[in-house]
C-alpha positions as CSV (number, residue, x, y, z in Angstrom):
1,M,0.0,0.0,0.0
2,R,2.8,2.4,0.9
3,F,4.3,1.7,-2.6
4,F,1.1,2.6,-4.4
5,T,0.7,5.8,-2.3
6,M,4.3,6.9,-3.1
7,F,3.8,6.1,-6.8
8,F,0.5,8.1,-6.8
9,L,2.2,11.1,-5.2
10,L,5.1,11.0,-7.6
11,L,2.7,10.7,-10.5
12,I,0.8,13.8,-9.3
13,G,4.0,15.7,-8.8
14,A,5.3,14.8,-12.3
15,T,1.9,15.8,-13.8
16,S,1.9,19.2,-12.0
17,I,5.2,20.0,-13.5
18,S,3.6,20.2,-17.0
19,L,0.4,22.0,-16.0
20,G,0.0,25.7,-16.5
21,Q,3.4,26.5,-18.1
22,T,3.7,29.9,-19.7
23,L,5.3,30.3,-23.1
24,R,7.2,33.6,-23.3
25,P,7.8,34.8,-26.9
26,G,11.5,35.6,-27.4
27,K,12.4,33.9,-24.0
28,G,11.3,30.3,-23.5
29,V,8.7,28.1,-21.8
30,G,8.8,26.9,-18.2
31,E,12.4,26.4,-17.2
32,L,13.6,25.9,-20.8
33,T,15.0,29.2,-22.1
34,L,16.8,30.5,-25.1
35,G,20.6,30.7,-24.6
36,M,20.9,27.5,-22.6
37,T,23.6,25.0,-23.3
38,I,23.1,21.3,-24.2
39,D,23.9,20.4,-20.6
40,D,21.2,22.8,-19.3
41,V,18.6,21.3,-21.8
42,T,19.6,17.8,-20.9
43,W,19.2,18.5,-17.2
44,I,15.7,19.9,-17.7
45,L,14.4,17.4,-20.3
46,G,16.3,14.3,-19.0
47,F,18.2,13.4,-22.1
48,E,20.0,15.2,-25.0
49,G,17.9,14.2,-27.9
50,K,18.8,13.0,-31.4
51,R,21.2,15.4,-33.2
52,I,20.3,16.5,-36.7
53,S,22.5,18.6,-38.8
54,Y,21.3,21.8,-40.5
55,D,21.5,20.3,-44.0
56,D,19.8,17.1,-43.0
57,Y,17.0,19.0,-41.2
58,L,16.3,21.2,-44.3
59,T,16.4,18.2,-46.7
60,A,13.9,16.3,-44.5
61,S,11.7,19.2,-43.9
62,V,10.8,20.7,-47.3
63,Q,10.4,19.0,-50.7
64,S,11.5,21.9,-52.9
65,N,13.7,24.8,-52.1
66,P,14.7,24.0,-48.4
67,K,16.0,27.6,-48.0
68,S,12.4,28.9,-48.3
69,L,11.5,27.4,-44.9
70,P,10.9,30.2,-42.4
71,E,13.1,28.5,-39.8
72,T,16.2,29.3,-42.0
73,K,15.8,32.9,-40.8
74,I,16.7,31.6,-37.4
75,D,20.4,30.8,-37.9
76,F,21.2,27.4,-36.4
77,D,24.0,24.8,-36.7
78,Y,21.9,21.7,-35.8
79,C,18.8,20.7,-33.9
80,L,18.0,18.2,-31.2
81,D,15.0,16.0,-31.9
82,Y,12.9,14.8,-28.9
83,V,10.2,12.2,-28.4
84,F,8.5,10.8,-25.4
85,I,9.1,13.7,-23.0
86,M,6.4,13.4,-20.4
87,T,6.5,16.9,-18.9
88,L,6.8,19.3,-21.8
89,P,5.8,18.8,-25.5
90,V,9.2,19.7,-26.9
91,E,9.7,18.4,-30.5
92,K,13.0,20.1,-31.4
93,I,15.6,22.4,-29.9
94,F,17.6,24.4,-32.4
95,M,21.2,25.2,-31.5
96,K,23.8,27.8,-32.7
97,D,27.3,27.7,-31.2
98,D,26.0,25.1,-28.8
99,K,23.3,27.5,-27.4
100,V,19.5,27.2,-27.7
101,V,18.2,29.6,-30.4
102,M,14.8,28.2,-31.0
103,I,12.4,25.9,-29.1
104,Q,9.7,24.0,-31.0
105,L,6.7,22.7,-29.1
106,S,4.2,20.4,-30.8
107,S,0.8,18.8,-30.1
108,F,1.9,15.8,-32.2
109,P,2.0,12.9,-31.6
110,D,-1.2,12.2,-29.7
111,Y,0.4,11.9,-26.2
112,N,1.6,15.5,-26.5
113,K,-2.0,16.7,-26.8
114,I,-2.5,16.4,-23.0
115,L,0.7,18.2,-22.3
116,C,-0.3,21.1,-24.6
117,E,-3.7,21.7,-23.1
118,D,-2.3,23.9,-20.2
119,I,0.4,25.7,-22.1
120,E,-0.3,29.3,-23.2
121,T,1.6,32.3,-24.3
122,D,2.0,35.1,-21.8
123,N,-0.8,37.0,-23.6
124,G,-3.2,34.0,-23.4
125,V,-2.9,32.2,-26.8
126,R,-3.3,28.5,-26.4
127,F,-2.8,25.3,-28.4
128,F,-5.9,24.1,-30.3
129,E,-7.4,27.6,-30.6
130,D,-8.6,29.0,-33.9
131,A,-5.8,30.9,-35.8
132,S,-8.0,34.0,-35.9
133,V,-7.0,34.7,-32.3
134,L,-3.5,35.5,-33.5
135,D,-4.7,38.7,-35.1
136,Q,-5.9,39.9,-31.7
137,H,-2.5,39.3,-30.1
138,F,0.2,39.8,-32.7
139,K,1.1,42.1,-35.6
140,K,1.1,40.8,-39.2
141,G,2.9,37.5,-39.5
142,T,4.9,35.9,-42.3
143,A,3.4,32.8,-43.8
144,G,5.7,29.9,-44.6
145,P,5.6,26.6,-46.6
146,S,4.5,23.4,-45.0
147,A,7.1,20.9,-44.0
148,L,7.5,17.7,-46.1
149,H,5.9,15.3,-43.7
150,S,3.4,17.7,-42.2
151,N,0.0,19.3,-42.9
152,L,1.0,22.4,-40.9
153,S,1.2,25.8,-42.4
154,N,3.5,28.2,-40.5
155,I,3.0,31.8,-39.4
156,F,6.1,33.5,-38.0
157,Y,6.1,36.7,-36.0
158,Y,9.8,37.4,-36.4
159,N,9.7,40.8,-34.5
160,E,8.1,39.2,-31.5
161,G,10.1,35.9,-31.3
162,I,7.2,33.5,-31.8
163,A,5.7,31.4,-34.6
164,F,2.7,29.0,-34.9
165,G,2.1,25.8,-36.8
166,L,-1.5,25.5,-38.0
167,E,-3.5,22.5,-39.0
168,K,-7.0,23.3,-40.4
169,D,-6.7,26.8,-38.9
170,K,-6.0,25.4,-35.4
171,I,-2.8,26.1,-33.5
172,R,-0.9,22.8,-33.2
173,A,2.8,23.9,-32.8
174,M,4.6,26.9,-31.3
175,Y,8.1,28.1,-31.9
176,I,10.1,30.4,-29.6
177,F,13.2,32.3,-30.8
178,D,15.0,35.7,-30.4
179,P,13.1,38.5,-32.1
180,Q,14.6,39.3,-35.4
């Protein structure tokens, strides 16, 4: 009985870590912030993630003209690909000179949906909301092409340090980077 009680308390504690996290454009989300080192990221997320070079990322992301991808305006050397993180829906961390320059959060795959429900920007934009709310909170964005294996269309707000991935006009991904 003591084991089950302890397990339940640990489960509640782990769940509460992911609830109510604020995404701050141009800064970070929760304890994960821009400018961190790989060691900092590993400490927070629990492991380093799969390393993908700049060229491999672009080749895998866009069928034609990889340089047209909006992420290329965020200068990076490589990214770290994450799956199965149970406290934060991080999909990728983009690195330049071994420092975080962009954080990508995603509501894909399905287990990330629950993690995304309680994440919102510091001005109240949430995952799964209709894209029309973006006009109420941000200046005109820059549309970008969809990635090769994705139905997402991207809208980048370069001056504010945030971007959104949309599927059927619903927010399904968020990107944080230094304002450009």
